[in-house]
GUMIVEX-218483 format. One record per residue: residue in one letter; z, y, x of N, C-alpha, C in turn. Coordinates in steps of 0.02 Angstrom, whole numbers, padded with zeros to 5 digits, always signed. Layout:
REM GUMIVEX-218483
AZYXZYXZYX/...
REM end
This chain:
REM GUMIVEX-218483
X-01322-00150-01547-01294-00156-01480-01272-00226-01464/X-01235-00260-01511-01216-00329-01492-01275-00373-01481/X-01329-00364-01521-01388-00407-01511-01420-00395-01443/X-01423-00331-01422-01452-00316-01357-01411-00347-01301/X-01344-00344-01312-01300-00372-01260-01311-00446-01254/X-01317-00481-01310-01328-00554-01308-01395-00570-01276/X-01447-00528-01291-01512-00541-01260-01510-00533-01185/X-01473-00482-01162-01467-00471-01089-01429-00529-01057/X-01376-00554-01092-01338-00611-01064-01383-00672-01059/X-01424-00684-01112-01468-00742-01109-01519-00736-01053/X-01544-00674-01043-01592-00664-00988-01561-00677-00920/X-01497-00659-00912-01463-00671-00848-01449-00745-00839/X-01432-00782-00890-01414-00853-00883-01475-00895-00867/X-01530-00880-00898-01590-00922-00888-01614-00923-00816/X-01622-00866-00780-01642-00868-00710-01593-00905-00666/X-01527-00897-00678-01477-00931-00637-01484-01006-00645/X-01495-01031-00706-01501-01103-00716-01564-01129-00682/X-01619-01091-00689-01681-01112-00657-01674-01112-00581/X-01639-01061-00555-01631-01057-00482-01588-01114-00457/X-01534-01131-00492-01491-01186-00471-01529-01252-00472/X-01568-01262-00524-01607-01325-00529-01655-01330-00471/X-01686-01274-00455-01734-01274-00399-01700-01291-00334/X-01640-01265-00323-01604-01279-00261-01586-01352-00257/X-01562-01379-00313-01544-01450-00313-01604-01493-00299/X-01661-01477-00329-01722-01515-00319-01745-01510-00246/X-01740-01450-00218-01760-01440-00148-01715-01479-00102/X-01650-01481-00116-01604-01519-00074-01622-01592-00074/X-01640-01619-00131-01659-01690-00135-01720-01704-00091/X-01769-01658-00093-01830-01668-00053-01813-01666+00020/X-01771-01619+00040-01752-01613+00110-01715-01675+00134/X-01668-01699+00093-01629-01758+00113-01673-01820+00118/X-01721-01827+00072-01765-01886+00075-01812-01883+00135/X-01833-01822+00156-01878-01816+00213-01841-01824+00279/X-01779-01799+00282-01743-01798+00345-01701-01860+00356/X-01685-01898+00305-01643-01957+00312-01679-02017+00282/X-01726-02047+00318-01763-02105+00290-01717-02165+00285/X-01737-02209+00241-01698-02270+00229-01701-02315+00290/X-01643-02336+00314-01640-02378+00374-01670-02446+00361/X-01662-02472+00301-01690-02538+00286-01766-02537+00289/X-01796-02479+00271-01869-02475+00273-01893-02478+00345/X-01855-02449+00392-01874-02452+00463-01870-02523+00488/X-01818-02559+00468-01811-02628+00490-01867-02672+00464/X-01891-02657+00404-01942-02698+00374-02011-02686+00405/X-02021-02628+00438-02086-02611+00466-02079-02596+00540/X-02076-02648+00584-02071-02637+00656-02135-02608+00683/X-02132-02576+00741-02193-02547+00771-02244-02601+00784/X-02307-02582+00776-02361-02630+00785-02366-02652+00857/X-02375-02718+00870-02383-02745+00938-02317-02762+00971/X-02259-02743+00942-02195-02758+00973-02175-02830+00958/X-02133-02858+01003-02109-02926+00994-02039-02930+01022/X-01996-02965+00987-01927-02971+01009-01922-03019+01067/X-01864-03022+01098-01852-03067+01154-01860-03139+01131/X-01835-03155+01072-01842-03223+01046-01916-03240+01037/X-01955-03191+01014-02027-03203+01005-02061-03218+01071/X-02043-03181+01124-02071-03194+01191-02052-03263+01216/X-01990-03281+01206-01968-03347+01229-02003-03403+01190/X-02013-03392+01126-02049-03442+01086-02121-03450+01110/X-02152-03393+01124-02221-03397+01149-02224-03430+01218/X-02176-03414+01261-02174-03446+01327-02164-03521+01321/X-02119-03541+01277-02108-03613+01267-02170-03647+01241/X-02206-03615+01195-02267-03645+01168-02321-03652+01221/X-02326-03602+01264-02378-03606+01316-02358-03655+01371/X-02295-03661+01386-02273-03711+01435-02287-03782+01409/X-02274-03792+01346-02289-03858+01316-02364-03873+01321/X-02405-03822+01308-02477-03831+01313-02498-03849+01384/X-02468-03814+01434-02486-03829+01504-02464-03899+01524/X-02404-03918+01504-02379-03985+01521-02422-04038+01488/X-02440-04026+01425-02482-04074+01389-02550-04081+01423/X-02578-04025+01446-02643-04028+01480-02638-04068+01545/X-02584-04058+01582-02575-04096+01645-02565-04170+01631/X-02526-04186+01579-02514-04256+01562-02578-04290+01540/X-02616-04256+01497-02680-04285+01474-02728-04294+01532/X-02731-04243+01576-02774-04249+01634-02753-04305+01681/X-02688-04314+01689-02662-04368+01732-02678-04436+01703/X-02671-04443+01637-02686-04507+01605-02761-04523+01612/X-02803-04472+01603-02875-04483+01610-02893-04502+01682/X-02860-04471+01730-02875-04486+01800-02847-04553+01822/X-02796-04578+01787-02768-04642+01807-02819-04698+01801/X-02864-04693+01752-02915-04745+01745-02965-04744+01802/X-02966-04689+01840-03011-04684+01898-02970-04677+01963/X-02908-04699+01961-02864-04690+02019-02891-04726+02080/X-02919-04785+02071-02945-04823+02128-03004-04786+02161/X-03049-04758+02120-03106-04721+02147-03083-04657+02181/X-03034-04622+02151-03009-04561+02182-02974-04576+02248/X-02935-04630+02249-02901-04649+02310-02950-04668+02365/X-03003-04704+02346-03055-04722+02395-03088-04659+02424/X-03098-04608+02381-03128-04546+02405-03082-04509+02453/X-03018-04509+02438-02970-04474+02481-02962-04509+02549/X-02967-04575+02549-02954-04614+02610-03016-04622+02654/X-03072-04591+02636-03132-04596+02677-03121-04574+02749/X-03088-04518+02763-03080-04497+02833-03039-04547+02875/X-02993-04584+02844-02950-04629+02882-02975-04700+02884/X-03019-04719+02838-03044-04788+02837-02996-04834+02800/X-02987-04893+02827-02946-04944+02795-02872-04927+02800/X-02837-04933+02742-02766-04919+02740-02728-04981+02715/X-02661-04976+02718-02618-05033+02699-02561-05006+02656/X-02532-05052+02618-02470-05034+02584-02417-05085+02604/X-02357-05057+02619-02305-05095+02653-02258-05130+02606/X-02258-05113+02543-02216-05148+02495-02255-05156+02430/X-02237-05203+02388-02278-05218+02329-02288-05158+02282/X-02238-05115+02275-02243-05059+02228-02276-04997+02257/X-02290-04997+02322-02317-04936+02353-02385-04918+02325/X-02428-04967+02316-02495-04952+02289-02492-04924+02218/X-02447-04952+02177-02441-04928+02108-02418-04856+02106/X-02365-04840+02145-02340-04771+02144-02390-04724+02178/X-02429-04749+02224-02481-04708+02253-02533-04689+02202/X-02553-04737+02160-02600-04723+02106-02572-04671+02057/X-02507-04677+02043-02477-04627+01999-02479-04558+02031/X-02464-04554+02095-02465-04489+02129-02536-04461+02131/X-02585-04504+02145-02655-04482+02145-02675-04457+02076/X-02655-04493+02024-02672-04474+01956-02642-04406+01938/X-02579-04396+01957-02547-04332+01941-02580-04275+01979/X-02595-04285+02043-02627-04233+02083-02696-04216+02055/X-02736-04266+02040-02802-04254+02012-02798-04224+01941/X-02748-04247+01901-02740-04220+01834-02719-04147+01835/X-02678-04128+01885-02660-04057+01892-02721-04015+01909/X-02762-04039+01954-02823-04001+01971-02870-03997+01911/X-02874-04051+01873-02917-04051+01814-02892-04002+01761/X-02826-03996+01754-02797-03952+01703-02784-03882+01728/X-02801-03868+01791-02786-03802+01820-02818-03744+01782/X-02881-03748+01760-02908-03693+01719-02868-03679+01656/X-02844-03732+01623-02804-03722+01562-02737-03691+01579/X-02707-03713+01634-02643-03684+01655-02650-03610+01670/X-02702-03593+01707-02713-03522+01724-02727-03481+01662/X-02764-03508+01615-02778-03471+01553-02715-03459+01513/X-02671-03508+01509-02609-03499+01472-02564-03446+01504/X-02561-03446+01570-02523-03394+01605-02553-03325+01592/X-02620-03322+01595-02655-03259+01583-02643-03235+01511/X-02648-03279+01463-02640-03260+01393-02568-03236+01379/X-02520-03260+01417-02451-03240+01406-02438-03169+01430/X-02468-03150+01486-02453-03084+01515-02503-03031+01493/X-02559-03050+01463-02611-03001+01447-02588-02949+01395/X-02543-02963+01347-02523-02910+01301-02489-02851+01334/X-02458-02862+01392-02423-02808+01426-02468-02768+01473/X-02532-02785+01476-02578-02752+01522-02616-02696+01487/X-02640-02650+01529-02684-02598+01504-02756-02625+01498/X-02799-02584+01469-02868-02606+01460-02903-02617+01527/X-02889-02574+01577-02919-02583+01643-02894-02646+01676/X-02829-02661+01668-02802-02722+01698-02830-02784+01665/X-02841-02780+01600-02871-02838+01566-02943-02849+01589/X-02980-02795+01598-03049-02801+01622-03051-02832+01692/X-03004-02810+01735-03001-02838+01802-02980-02911+01800/X-02935-02928+01754-02912-02997+01750-02966-03046+01729/X-03014-03022+01690-03070-03065+01670-03108-03090+01731/X-03110-03048+01783-03142-03069+01846-03094-03106+01892/X-03032-03084+01895-02985-03111+01944-02965-03183+01929/X-02953-03199+01866-02930-03266+01850-02982-03319+01867/X-03045-03313+01845-03095-03363+01866-03106-03364+01942/X-03104-03304+01973-03115-03301+02045-03059-03337+02083/X-02998-03331+02060-02942-03365+02093-02948-03440+02088/X-02971-03465+02030-02981-03537+02022-03036-03562+02068/X-03091-03525+02070-03148-03545+02113-03127-03546+02186/X-03091-03494+02209-03070-03491+02278-03021-03547+02295/X-02979-03565+02247-02932-03620+02259-02969-03685+02272/X-03018-03700+02231-03057-03761+02240-03101-03758+02303/X-03125-03699+02320-03163-03692+02382-03119-03708+02442/X-03056-03685+02440-03010-03701+02493-02997-03776+02499/X-02990-03810+02442-02980-03882+02444-03040-03918+02474/X-03100-03898+02453-03160-03930+02479-03169-03915+02553/X-03154-03854+02574-03159-03837+02645-03112-03880+02687/X-03052-03890+02662-03003-03931+02699-03024-04004+02700/X-03050-04028+02643-03067-04099+02639-03127-04117+02683/X-03178-04075+02683-03240-04092+02718-03240-04071+02791/X-03200-04020+02810-03203-03995+02878-03137-04005+02917/X-03083-03984+02887-03020-03983+02923-02987-04052+02925/X-02984-04086+02869-02950-04151+02866-02983-04203+02911/X-03049-04212+02910-03079-04261+02956-03065-04246+03030/X-03066-04181+03048-03051-04163+03117-02978-04180+03134/X-02933-04170+03088-02863-04187+03100-02853-04262+03106/X-02886-04301+03063-02879-04374+03067-02907-04400+03133/X-02964-04374+03153-02993-04396+03217-02948-04378+03276/X-02916-04320+03271-02871-04300+03325-02812-04348+03331/X-02782-04365+03275-02724-04409+03277-02743-04482+03294/X-02801-04503+03273-02823-04570+03290-02847-04575+03362/X-02857-04519+03394-02877-04520+03464-02823-04544+03511/X-02762-04550+03487-02708-04574+03530-02704-04651+03531/X-02749-04683+03495-02749-04757+03493-02772-04785+03559/X-02743-04842+03577-02762-04878+03638-02772-04952+03619/X-02785-04993+03670-02793-05064+03656-02728-05095+03631/X-02673-05068+03654-02608-05094+03634-02575-05054+03577/X-02608-05001+03558-02579-04957+03506-02634-04940+03456/X-02633-04973+03401-02685-04965+03350-02656-04929+03289/X-02695-04883+03260-02670-04847+03200-02671-04893+03140/X-02617-04891+03102-02612-04930+03040-02576-04886+02989/X-02615-04847+02953-02586-04797+02908-02564-04831+02843/X-02505-04810+02820-02482-04830+02754-02513-04785+02702/X-02534-04814+02645-02568-04775+02593-02523-04720+02565/X-02458-04736+02557-02413-04686+02530-02403-04627+02577/X-02391-04642+02641-02381-04588+02689-02445-04549+02701/X-02501-04584+02701-02565-04549+02711-02579-04502+02653/X-02566-04523+02592-02579-04480+02535-02535-04418+02536/X-02472-04427+02555-02427-04369+02560-02452-04321+02613/X-02477-04348+02668-02505-04305+02721-02566-04267+02695/X-02610-04301+02659-02671-04269+02635-02655-04214+02585/X-02611-04227+02538-02593-04177+02487-02562-04116+02520/X-02515-04127+02566-02483-04071+02600-02530-04035+02647/X-02587-04066+02663-02637-04034+02706-02689-03997+02664/X-02704-04022+02605-02756-03990+02564-02730-03929+02526/X-02671-03936+02495-02646-03882+02452-02638-03815+02488/X-02612-03813+02550-02608-03746+02582-02674-03710+02587/X-02728-03746+02597-02793-03713+02602-02815-03684+02535/X-02794-03716+02481-02809-03687+02416-02778-03619+02407/X-02716-03611+02431-02682-03546+02425-02705-03498+02479/X-02722-03523+02538-02746-03480+02592-02810-03444+02572/X-02853-03479+02536-02917-03449+02516-02909-03397+02462/X-02848-03387+02436-02835-03333+02390-02823-03267+02427/X-02818-03270+02494-02803-03210+02533-02854-03154+02523/X-02920-03167+02527-02967-03112+02517-02960-03080+02448/X-02948-03120+02397-02940-03092+02330-02879-03047+02326/X-02825-03069+02357-02763-03029+02358-02775-02962+02395/X-02810-02965+02451-02823-02904+02489-02868-02857+02450/X-02919-02884+02417-02964-02842+02378-02928-02807+02321/X-02882-02842+02288-02843-02811+02234-02800-02754+02262/X-02767-02767+02319-02726-02714+02349-02768-02654+02369/X-02828-02667+02396-02872-02612+02416-02898-02574+02356/X-02914-02609+02302-02939-02577+02242-02885-02532+02210/X-02823-02551+02217-02767-02511+02191-02750-02453+02236/X-02782-02450+02295-02769-02395+02341-02707-02405+02383/X-02679-02464+02384-02619-02477+02423-02635-02485+02497/X-02691-02518+02512-02712-02528+02581-02784-02505+02589/X-02806-02496+02652-02874-02476+02667-02899-02517+02726/X-02962-02508+02743-02989-02545+02800-02955-02523+02865/X-02937-02459+02871-02900-02436+02931-02833-02470+02936/X-02799-02478+02880-02734-02512+02880-02743-02585+02902/X-02794-02618+02875-02806-02688+02893-02823-02696+02967/X-02862-02649+02994-02878-02652+03066-02816-02640+03108/X-02772-02596+03086-02712-02583+03125-02664-02642+03126/X-02666-02684+03073-02620-02741+03069-02653-02806+03093/X-02708-02801+03128-02745-02861+03148-02704-02904+03195/X-02671-02875+03244-02631-02914+03292-02571-02947+03258/X-02541-02911+03211-02484-02940+03175-02506-02999+03133/X-02565-02994+03101-02591-03049+03061-02607-03109+03105/X-02631-03097+03165-02646-03151+03212-02583-03192+03227/X-02528-03157+03240-02465-03192+03254-02438-03226+03192/X-02439-03191+03135-02411-03218+03074-02451-03278+03049/X-02515-03282+03064-02555-03339+03043-02529-03403+03076/X-02512-03399+03139-02486-03459+03173-02415-03474+03150/X-02378-03423+03132-02311-03435+03105-02315-03471+03038/X-02359-03447+02994-02369-03479+02929-02396-03549+02938/X-02442-03558+02986-02468-03625+03000-02413-03673+03022/X-02365-03648+03061-02310-03691+03083-02264-03708+03026/X-02257-03663+02977-02211-03675+02921-02241-03724+02871/X-02304-03715+02853-02333-03756+02800-02370-03817+02826/X-02376-03825+02891-02411-03883+02919-02372-03946+02904/X-02406-04000+02884-02371-04063+02870-02342-04096+02931/X-02366-04078+02991-02341-04106+03054-02324-04048+03101/X-02278-04058+03148-02258-04004+03192-02304-03992+03252/X-02360-04026+03255-02403-04019+03314-02442-03954+03311/X-02464-03933+03371-02500-03869+03377-02569-03874+03345/X-02600-03933+03346-02667-03940+03319-02668-03924+03244/X-02622-03951+03206-02619-03938+03134-02606-03864+03120/X-02561-03834+03159-02547-03763+03150-02609-03721+03163/X-02647-03740+03214-02708-03702+03230-02761-03711+03176/X-02767-03772+03149-02816-03785+03097-02801-03744+03034/X-02738-03727+03023-02720-03685+02965-02726-03611+02982/X-02708-03592+03043-02707-03522+03062-02778-03493+03070/X-02823-03532+03098-02891-03506+03110-02926-03486+03046/X-02927-03527+02993-02958-03504+02930-02925-03441+02901/X-02859-03434+02909-02825-03374+02885-02851-03312+02922/X-02860-03319+02987-02884-03262+03027-02956-03245+03007/X-02998-03296+02998-03067-03284+02979-03071-03251+02910/X-03031-03274+02863-03031-03245+02796-03006-03172+02798/X-02959-03158+02842-02935-03089+02849-02990-03044+02876/X-03028-03069+02925-03083-03029+02952-03137-03018+02900/X-03152-03069+02861-03201-03061+02807-03177-03010+02756/X-03113-03010+02741-03086-02961+02694-03093-02890+02721/X-03084-02881+02786-03092-02815+02816-03164-02790+02806/X-03212-02834+02818-03282-02815+02810-03298-02797+02738/X-03272-02835+02691-03285-02822+02620-03255-02756+02599/X-03193-02743+02620-03160-02680+02601-03194-02621+02633/X-03216-02628+02696-03245-02572+02733-03316-02556+02710/X-03357-02605+02701-03429-02594+02690-03449-02598+02616/X-03409-02628+02574-03428-02636+02504-03381-02599+02457/X-03316-02614+02462-03269-02587+02413-03259-02512+02422/X-03251-02488+02483-03237-02417+02494-03298-02373+02486/X-03358-02402+02480-03417-02363+02466-03420-02345+02392/
REM end
């Protein structure tokens, strides 16, 4: 009897010990699965994420690249500043400088303006590369077309202004000359007038691209553009008055008319091409 009793006690003790061990082992597994190590999370950040400091560092690096491109372009253009200045002054003819340093600073301004245009593709690429990580695949695909198109349209606007609008404006202002009143343009003032006259057309020619993007996103339609035609007509002259280098009606009209024509072209593109 005592031996049987001891055997029964041993049989009861063994399952209890095994059961307790199993519970302890299971608790460890549960705790390890439900409470991961915080340090391990810190060591493995989500893929593609970047901290605020990282964004600022990237922005600083790209700004330095853009500034360096403009500086290098300006230095390269300075060696051809006389030729570039002669090209710009063709509509006005012979010019003068009123103080000894005016010609030098004019060459610097011409070099910077030409260097900026020369470095514009690099500047646009750096801006594009900075914002592209936050875009979707469709937006990136559209950007591959939009960025080069915006650069091309900007230069088309400059060429349109230089070859068509600027000569007409110079002839208009020189038409006030008489026998006793002869035009004598200063090179510094003339260059400021030309730059302030050319640059708006570069941005104005971005209007069709902006309208096409809005239409592609479904924000506007050809019916909407037709309904706002009168408002655009008035606003074109208002914008022309704001950005015109001179307060005369002729300069405002020369800026407003291309805006109206580009708006009408955008309506045709949206109506007959994009919405099909």
